[in-house]
Each structure stands twice: as structure tokens, then as C-alpha cells.
C-alpha positions as CSV (number, residue, x, y, z in Angstrom):
1,M,12.9,30.3,15.2
2,R,16.6,28.6,15.9
3,P,18.9,29.2,13.2
4,P,20.2,25.5,12.8
5,A,23.5,24.7,12.7
6,F,23.8,23.6,9.1
7,W,23.6,28.0,8.4
8,S,26.7,28.0,10.0
9,A,28.5,25.5,8.3
10,R,30.2,25.2,4.5
11,P,27.4,25.3,1.8
12,E,28.7,22.1,0.8
13,H,26.9,21.2,4.3
14,P,24.5,18.0,2.9
15,A,20.9,19.6,4.0
16,A,22.0,23.3,2.5
17,R,22.7,21.6,-0.6
18,I,19.2,19.4,-0.6
19,L,17.3,22.8,0.1
20,A,19.7,24.7,-1.9
21,P,17.2,24.4,-5.5
22,L,14.4,26.4,-2.1
23,G,16.6,29.1,-1.7
24,R,17.8,29.6,-5.1
25,A,13.9,30.3,-6.1
26,Y,13.2,31.7,-2.6
27,G,16.0,33.8,-3.0
28,A,15.7,34.9,-6.7
29,L,11.9,35.6,-5.9
30,T,12.7,38.2,-2.5
31,A,15.8,40.2,-4.9
32,A,12.8,41.0,-7.8
33,R,10.6,42.6,-5.2
34,M,13.9,44.3,-3.1
35,D,14.4,45.5,-7.1
36,R,10.4,47.3,-7.7
37,P,10.7,51.0,-7.0
38,G,8.1,52.3,-4.0
39,E,6.5,55.4,-2.8
40,R,8.7,58.6,-2.2
41,L,8.0,60.6,0.7
42,P,8.7,64.0,1.7
43,C,10.8,63.4,4.4
44,P,14.0,61.4,4.5
45,V,13.3,57.5,4.9
46,L,16.1,55.6,6.7
47,C,16.1,51.5,7.2
48,V,17.8,49.5,9.4
49,G,17.6,46.1,8.1
50,N,20.1,43.0,7.6
51,F,20.7,40.4,5.0
52,T,19.6,37.6,6.4
53,L,16.8,36.4,8.8
54,G,17.2,36.5,12.9
55,G,18.4,39.2,14.9
56,A,21.6,41.5,14.4
57,G,21.2,44.1,16.7
58,K,18.6,46.1,14.4
59,T,16.3,47.8,16.9
60,P,19.5,49.3,18.7
61,T,20.5,50.6,15.2
62,A,17.4,51.6,14.9
63,L,17.6,53.7,17.9
64,A,21.1,54.7,18.0
65,L,20.5,56.8,14.8
66,A,17.3,58.2,15.5
67,A,19.6,59.8,18.6
68,L,21.4,61.2,16.2
69,L,18.8,63.0,13.9
70,A,17.4,64.1,17.0
71,G,20.2,65.6,17.2
72,M,20.4,67.3,14.2
73,G,17.7,69.1,15.2
74,T,15.0,66.6,12.6
75,R,12.2,65.1,15.0
76,P,12.6,60.9,14.0
77,A,9.6,58.5,14.1
78,F,10.0,54.8,13.8
79,L,7.9,52.7,11.0
80,S,8.3,49.3,12.2
81,R,5.7,46.0,10.8
82,G,5.4,45.1,15.0
83,Y,6.5,41.7,13.9
84,G,4.8,39.3,16.5
85,G,2.0,41.9,17.2
86,R,-1.7,41.2,16.0
87,L,-2.4,44.5,15.2
88,A,-2.0,46.2,11.4
89,G,-2.2,49.8,11.6
90,P,-1.1,51.8,11.2
91,V,-1.3,52.4,15.3
92,M,0.6,55.1,17.5
93,V,2.2,53.0,19.6
94,D,0.9,53.9,23.4
95,P,3.6,51.4,25.5
96,L,0.5,52.3,28.6
97,R,-1.8,50.9,26.5
98,H,-0.4,48.4,24.4
99,G,1.2,45.1,24.9
100,A,3.4,43.1,22.7
101,E,0.9,41.1,21.9
102,E,-1.1,43.9,19.8
103,V,2.0,45.6,18.4
104,G,5.1,43.0,19.3
105,D,7.5,44.1,21.6
106,E,10.6,45.8,19.5
107,S,8.2,49.1,18.6
108,L,7.4,49.1,22.7
109,L,10.9,49.4,23.0
110,L,11.0,52.3,20.2
111,A,8.3,53.5,21.5
112,R,10.2,54.6,24.7
113,A,11.7,57.2,23.0
114,H,10.2,58.7,19.6
115,P,6.7,58.3,18.0
116,T,6.6,54.8,16.5
117,I,3.8,53.4,14.1
118,V,3.7,50.2,13.9
119,A,1.8,49.0,10.1
120,R,2.0,46.1,7.9
121,D,1.0,48.4,4.8
122,R,4.2,50.9,5.2
123,P,3.7,53.7,2.5
124,A,0.4,54.3,4.8
125,G,3.1,53.9,8.2
126,A,5.2,56.3,6.9
127,R,1.8,58.8,6.2
128,A,1.2,58.2,9.6
129,C,4.9,58.9,10.4
130,L,4.3,62.1,8.6
131,A,1.0,62.7,10.9
132,A,2.8,62.8,13.4
133,G,5.0,65.6,12.5
134,A,8.0,63.5,11.7
135,G,10.9,65.1,9.5
136,A,12.4,61.9,9.5
137,V,11.0,58.2,9.3
138,V,13.5,55.3,10.9
139,M,12.8,52.0,9.4
140,D,13.1,49.2,11.7
141,D,13.3,46.2,9.5
142,G,11.9,47.0,6.1
143,L,15.2,46.5,3.8
144,Q,13.7,43.6,1.5
145,N,10.3,45.6,1.4
146,P,10.2,47.4,-1.7
147,S,7.0,49.4,-1.1
148,L,8.9,52.7,0.1
149,D,11.4,54.5,-1.7
150,K,14.8,54.4,0.8
151,D,17.1,57.7,0.9
152,L,19.6,55.6,3.3
153,A,19.4,51.8,3.9
154,L,21.9,50.8,6.5
155,A,22.4,46.4,7.0
156,V,23.4,44.6,10.8
157,V,25.5,42.1,10.7
158,D,26.4,40.6,14.2
159,A,30.4,40.3,13.9
160,E,30.5,37.0,16.0
161,A,27.5,34.9,13.6
162,G,28.3,37.1,9.9
163,L,26.5,35.9,6.8
164,G,26.2,32.2,7.9
165,N,26.9,30.0,4.4
166,G,26.0,32.7,1.8
167,L,22.6,30.4,1.2
168,P,19.1,31.7,0.9
169,F,17.0,30.2,2.6
170,P,16.0,27.4,3.4
171,A,19.3,26.7,2.4
172,G,20.7,29.1,4.6
173,P,19.4,32.9,6.5
174,L,19.8,35.3,3.8
175,R,17.0,37.0,2.8
176,A,18.0,36.6,-1.1
177,P,21.6,36.6,-3.2
178,L,23.8,38.6,-1.5
179,D,25.0,40.3,-4.5
180,R,21.6,41.6,-5.3
181,Q,21.0,42.6,-1.5
182,W,24.2,44.7,-1.6
183,R,23.0,47.2,-4.4
184,H,20.0,48.2,-1.9
185,V,22.2,49.3,0.6
186,G,24.3,52.1,1.3
187,G,26.3,51.2,4.5
188,L,27.0,48.0,6.9
189,V,27.2,48.3,10.7
190,L,29.3,46.0,11.7
191,V,28.5,45.4,15.6
192,G,31.0,43.1,17.4
193,D,33.5,41.3,16.4
194,G,34.6,38.2,14.8
195,A,35.8,36.9,11.6
196,A,32.7,36.3,10.3
197,G,32.2,40.1,9.9
198,E,35.5,40.9,9.2
199,A,34.4,39.3,5.8
200,A,31.2,41.3,5.4
201,A,32.8,44.6,6.0
202,Q,35.7,43.7,3.8
203,A,32.8,43.0,0.9
204,A,31.3,46.5,1.8
205,E,34.5,48.3,1.5
206,R,34.9,47.0,-1.7
207,R,31.7,48.1,-2.9
208,G,33.3,51.7,-1.5
209,L,30.6,51.7,1.3
210,P,31.0,52.6,4.8
211,V,31.8,50.1,7.4
212,H,30.3,51.9,10.9
213,R,31.8,49.6,13.8
214,A,30.2,49.5,16.9
215,A,29.5,47.3,19.9
216,L,26.6,46.8,21.9
217,V,27.3,48.0,26.1
218,P,26.0,46.8,28.6
219,A,24.3,49.2,31.6
220,G,24.9,46.4,34.3
221,E,24.1,48.6,37.3
222,G,23.5,46.0,40.8
223,L,24.6,43.1,38.5
224,A,27.8,43.3,39.4
225,G,28.3,39.6,42.0
226,R,24.3,38.5,42.2
227,R,23.5,35.3,41.5
228,V,20.9,35.3,38.4
229,F,19.5,33.0,36.6
230,A,19.2,34.3,32.8
231,F,16.4,33.3,30.4
232,A,16.1,35.2,27.1
233,G,13.8,34.3,23.8
234,I,16.2,36.3,21.3
235,G,18.4,35.5,18.3
236,R,21.3,35.1,20.1
237,P,20.3,33.9,23.8
238,E,24.6,33.2,24.3
239,K,25.3,37.7,23.3
240,F,23.0,38.4,26.5
241,F,24.6,35.9,28.7
242,A,27.9,36.9,27.8
243,S,27.2,40.3,28.5
244,L,25.7,39.3,32.2
245,R,29.1,37.8,32.4
246,A,30.7,41.0,31.1
247,V,29.3,43.3,34.2
248,G,30.2,41.2,37.3
249,A,26.7,38.7,37.6
250,E,27.5,35.6,38.7
251,I,24.9,32.5,36.1
252,A,23.6,30.1,38.4
253,G,21.3,28.7,35.3
254,T,20.0,30.0,32.0
255,R,17.2,29.1,29.8
256,E,16.9,30.1,25.8
257,F,13.8,30.5,24.3
258,P,12.7,31.2,20.6
259,D,13.2,34.6,19.1
260,H,10.2,36.2,19.4
261,H,8.3,33.7,22.2
262,P,5.6,34.5,24.3
263,Y,6.2,33.4,27.7
264,R,3.0,31.0,28.7
265,A,2.1,30.1,32.2
266,A,3.9,26.8,32.1
267,D,7.0,29.3,30.9
268,L,6.4,31.5,33.9
269,A,6.4,28.3,36.4
270,A,10.0,27.0,35.2
271,L,11.3,30.3,35.7
272,A,9.8,31.3,38.9
273,A,10.9,27.7,40.2
274,A,14.4,28.2,39.2
275,A,15.0,31.3,41.3
276,E,13.4,29.6,44.2
277,R,17.3,29.1,44.9
278,P,18.7,31.3,47.8
279,G,20.1,33.9,46.6
280,V,19.0,33.7,42.6
281,E,17.5,36.9,40.9
282,L,15.9,36.5,37.3
283,V,17.5,38.7,34.6
284,T,16.5,38.7,31.2
285,T,16.7,41.5,28.0
286,E,14.6,44.7,28.5
287,K,12.5,43.2,24.4
288,D,12.2,40.2,26.6
289,A,10.4,42.2,29.7
290,V,7.9,43.8,27.3
291,R,6.6,40.1,26.5
292,L,5.9,38.7,29.9
293,P,2.9,39.7,32.1
294,S,2.7,42.6,34.3
295,E,2.7,41.1,37.7
296,F,5.7,38.7,36.4
297,R,7.6,40.9,35.2
298,S,7.9,42.6,38.8
299,R,10.1,40.4,39.5
300,V,12.2,40.3,37.3
301,R,15.4,41.9,36.2
302,T,16.8,43.7,33.3
303,L,19.6,43.9,31.5
304,P,19.8,47.7,29.1
305,V,21.9,47.7,26.3
306,A,22.5,50.3,23.8
307,L,25.0,50.7,21.0
308,R,27.9,52.9,20.6
309,F,30.3,53.4,17.7
310,A,33.6,53.5,17.2
311,D,33.5,56.7,15.1
312,P,30.1,58.1,15.8
313,E,31.2,61.2,13.5
314,A,31.4,58.6,10.1
315,L,27.8,57.9,10.7
316,S,27.2,61.8,11.2
317,R,28.8,62.6,8.1
318,Q,26.8,60.4,6.1
319,V,23.3,61.2,7.6
320,G,24.2,64.7,7.4
321,A,24.7,64.8,3.6
322,L,21.6,62.7,3.3
323,L,19.4,65.4,5.2
324,A,21.7,68.5,2.8
325,A,20.6,66.7,-0.4
326,R,16.6,66.3,0.7
């Protein structure tokens, strides 16, 4: 879904005020659910989530966290609900066999790095991670899901978008009232720069929580000076377009799709037509690419990105202390 503009406006916006009663009811139910006790595993469970609906950089953060665990000698496995996929699981994701329509786009990206289990039943999925030899389970999303006891939950915030108007859905982007969510979080990952994100960082610091500042770094070798038609169906497509400009690509046109958009024949025909201009290439995100049919995917370039922490040692210390305590 595309977030409505009033989510980023003041909470007194007329639409927010009309929807506020629904937001209070939804937020209260979600907060009460978050407070339920969960199943405890014999290995650490680390959750990468966010306070709001929509993308904030959870999957790159989960990948970076798993790489950190692996570097410490702990074998990670990813646990994902498989948003957008039809398989309930638990199922081990195989990028050579599964498609995004089965296991979701994010799971396919995770499975390139480490064993990945898709399961709507999180405890059953976690047990499948253990059976696969995991020494730690990394949840991609699931902060608001109480079914597993989490040793560490990191909330990811996009610094440019921040937390919107601070109201629960549908009056705003929050999944539950912020004060009720903070109690379940052990640290904040702030991605990028922006005044909106600084407000969240200050709120975390007031609670004595570490703030891990990070940036998504594009690896756009070969795109400098190339004319591209860029398209993306992610939480904030404009971030992708800005990354292309940062690596020197010349953007001849753009098209935005909703997050997790399933590409249909009409979409592909329109994109192919946009690339018929001389010297123009199609380019998209890795997350979008796995949702494209294989015969079309071969015609599209991607811009990989990776999360880089400003102070990686700070996160290493926090995760190392967790592992030692376990």
C-alpha cells in the first residue's frame, strides 16, 4: 500500500482526527497482543522490526545482523512470515525452486545469504530453524507478534520518514501506540539522515536504548552515465531513485508501484515500452527483481544495496553481550 499523505502531516489533520477512534481501538488491541508471553527457544532470537507500517529497511538490517552473528561464530537462520507468498509453511526457502508468489520477495533475498524458513506459525518456523542447525534465529519483521520470546528486538526507522504523525493505523502509520511499543525494543537502527528520524533517536536515548546509525550503500558499478528507466514497488520508491542518481545514473523516467506489487502482463508491457527509447535500460531493486518473470528479469538491471553501520562495534558489543548471557 502507498501511505496516505496525511500520515506525514500534523495529527490534527481532518482525516487523522476522523480516523483517530479507529486508530485507538486498533492500537490498543495490537499493544495488548504484544504484551502476551511467547515461547522461549533454546537459542537466541533476534527480531528486526519497525514501529510503523511500510518499509524502513528491515531486510537489509536483518542481513547485516546475520552477517555479524556469522562473524562471531554463530550460525544464523532467518525466520519470515513470507509476506505476499501463499505457502503457510514451515518451509525452507529454495531460491532455485520457489518464487515470490510462494514465499514472498524478502524471503528470497534472505535465502541467498543464510537458511531461511517461511512460516505463518512463528514458533513452528523457529523450531524448523533449529532443525536446520541454527545457533540463532533472526526474525525479519515480527516485532508486534508475541508468539516467540525475543532476546533482542531492534526497531528500524527510516530517518527521512520518521514515525509520521505518531498515531496508530488507520489514523497514522503506527502499528500500536509508541509508548507501548518501546517496552519491547532493545535498540534502534536509524537508517539515513533526517530530522524526523532524529526525534525517534532522541526518544530512544531518553529510554537508555542504544541508537545504531546506518546507511544503505548502493553498489552501482556500471550504472554511472547510463540512461535508465527506473521502477520500484517498495515502501519508498523515491529512495531508490535517489540512490541511482547517487551512483551517477541518468534517469530518463520513473514508475512507482505499491510495496510488494505483483507484476502483471500489462505492467511488463508498459515497462518494456518505456525502455524502447534509444540507449535506455530498465533498472529496479533486487526486491522487485525477484517478483519479475524470469524471461523479463533478464532484461532488467538491478541496483544492490547493503546496510553499513556508522559504529559497527557498538552493535557487535550489544549482540556479543546477548550471546554471552545466553
